[in-house]
C-alpha positions in Angstrom: 2.1 -22.9 -0.5 -1.9 -21.5 -2.1 -2.4 -19.2 -4.5 -2.2 -15.2 -3.8 -5.1 -13.2 -5.4 -4.6 -9.8 -5.6 -8.1 -7.7 -5.4 -9.4 -4.5 -4.7 -10.8 -4.0 -1.1 -14.7 -2.6 -0.2 -15.9 -0.4 2.8 -17.3 -3.6 4.4 -13.5 -4.6 4.8 -12.5 -1.7 6.3 -12.7 -2.6 9.8 -10.4 -5.8 8.4 -7.8 -3.8 7.1 -7.8 -1.5 10.2 -7.1 -4.5 12.0 -4.6 -6.1 9.6 -2.3 -3.2 9.5 -2.0 -2.8 13.1 -0.6 -6.4 13.1 1.6 -5.9 10.6 2.1 -2.4 8.9 5.1 -0.3 10.4 3.5 2.6 12.4 0.4 4.0 12.3 -0.9 6.9 9.7 -3.1 10.0 11.3 -5.3 8.1 8.1 -5.6 4.9 9.8 -8.8 5.0 11.0 -12.5 4.0 9.5 -13.2 7.6 8.2 -10.0 7.9 6.6 -10.0 4.6 5.0 -13.4 4.7 4.1 -13.0 8.5 2.0 -10.6 7.2 0.3 -12.6 4.1 -0.9 -14.9 6.5 -1.8 -13.3 9.2 -3.7 -11.3 6.2 -5.8 -12.9 3.1 -5.1 -9.9 1.0 -7.1 -7.0 1.8 -4.9 -6.8 0.2 -2.0 -5.3 -3.4 -3.2 -5.4 -6.5 -1.1 -3.6 -9.3 -1.5 -5.9 -13.1 -0.7 -4.9 -16.2 -0.2 -7.0 -18.8 1.3 -9.7 -15.9 2.0 -7.7 -14.1 4.4 -6.0 -10.8 3.7 -2.3 -11.0 3.5 -1.4 -8.3 2.2 -1.9 -4.2 1.1 -1.2 -1.5 -0.8 -2.6 2.1 -1.3 -2.2 3.0 -5.0 -3.5 6.2 -5.1 -3.0 8.7 -8.5 -4.6 12.0 -8.1 -4.3 12.8 -12.4 -0.2 14.0 -11.8 1.2 11.3 -9.3 1.3 8.2 -8.2 2.1 7.7 -5.0 2.0 4.2 -2.4 1.3 4.1 0.9 0.5 1.3 3.4 2.2 -1.9 1.6 2.5 -4.3 4.0 2.2 -7.9 4.2 1.5 -10.7 7.1 4.8 -11.4 9.0 4.2 -14.6 9.5 4.1 -15.0 5.6 6.9 -12.4 4.2 9.4 -13.1 1.5 7.2 -15.1 -0.5 6.4 -12.5 -3.4 2.9 -11.2 -1.8 4.7 -7.5 -1.9 6.0 -8.4 -5.3 2.5 -9.0 -6.9 0.8 -6.2 -4.4 3.4 -4.0 -6.2 2.9 -5.3 -10.3 -0.6 -4.8 -9.8 -0.3 -1.2 -8.6 2.0 -0.6 -11.4 -0.6 -2.0 -13.9 -2.7 0.3 -12.6 -1.0 3.7 -12.7 0.2 2.3 -16.5 -3.5 1.9 -17.1 -4.0 5.3 -15.9 -1.7 7.3 -17.6 0.8 7.4 -14.9 4.3 8.4 -15.4 6.6 7.7 -12.5 5.8 6.5 -8.9 6.7 6.8 -5.5 6.5 5.7 -2.5 6.1 6.6 1.3 9.1 4.6 3.4 9.7 5.3 7.1 13.3 6.3 7.1 13.6 3.1 10.0 12.3 0.7 8.5 15.1 -1.4 7.1 12.6 -3.6 6.1 10.2 -2.0 4.0 13.5 -0.1 2.6 14.6 -3.8 1.2 11.6 -4.7 -0.4 11.2 -1.1 -2.3 14.9 -1.6 -3.7 13.8 -4.9 -4.8 11.1 -3.2 -6.5 13.5 -0.9 -8.3 12.6 1.7 -6.4 15.5 4.3 -4.9 15.8 6.5 -2.1 16.0 10.7 -3.7 18.3 12.6 -1.1 17.3 15.6 -2.7 13.9 15.7 -1.6 12.6 15.8 1.9 8.9 15.4 2.7 7.0 18.5 4.2 3.6 18.0 6.7 1.1 20.2 8.2 -1.9 18.4 10.3 -5.1 20.0 9.4 -6.5 18.1 11.9 
């Protein structure tokens, strides 16, 4: 088994990230497009972390901090490389980023039907807060 490297990504890698999410992520987001990911990276170039093995992206997480809260999105691991500590390495790097920025608590968006994802989040010490519901309004 070769070494996993966690690093930030660049705008040049956006097409690769979108292709990775199409095959590895559960569901799609309204911002899963070139413009959405590019805007994220322009605003916060350190927010999108990737795990890399042998030069290929094998995992991602968005670790966004707005100065108030720490938000995690798009935790995804290549289906052929799951259960190898990739998600744990990504979350550890995200937590380190948040602590360095002064963050006090991280939250994650997890689809209700994504049992595999929920298992990964529970294993990392996260829990669902049943008193909260996510309210959304598409702006476009």
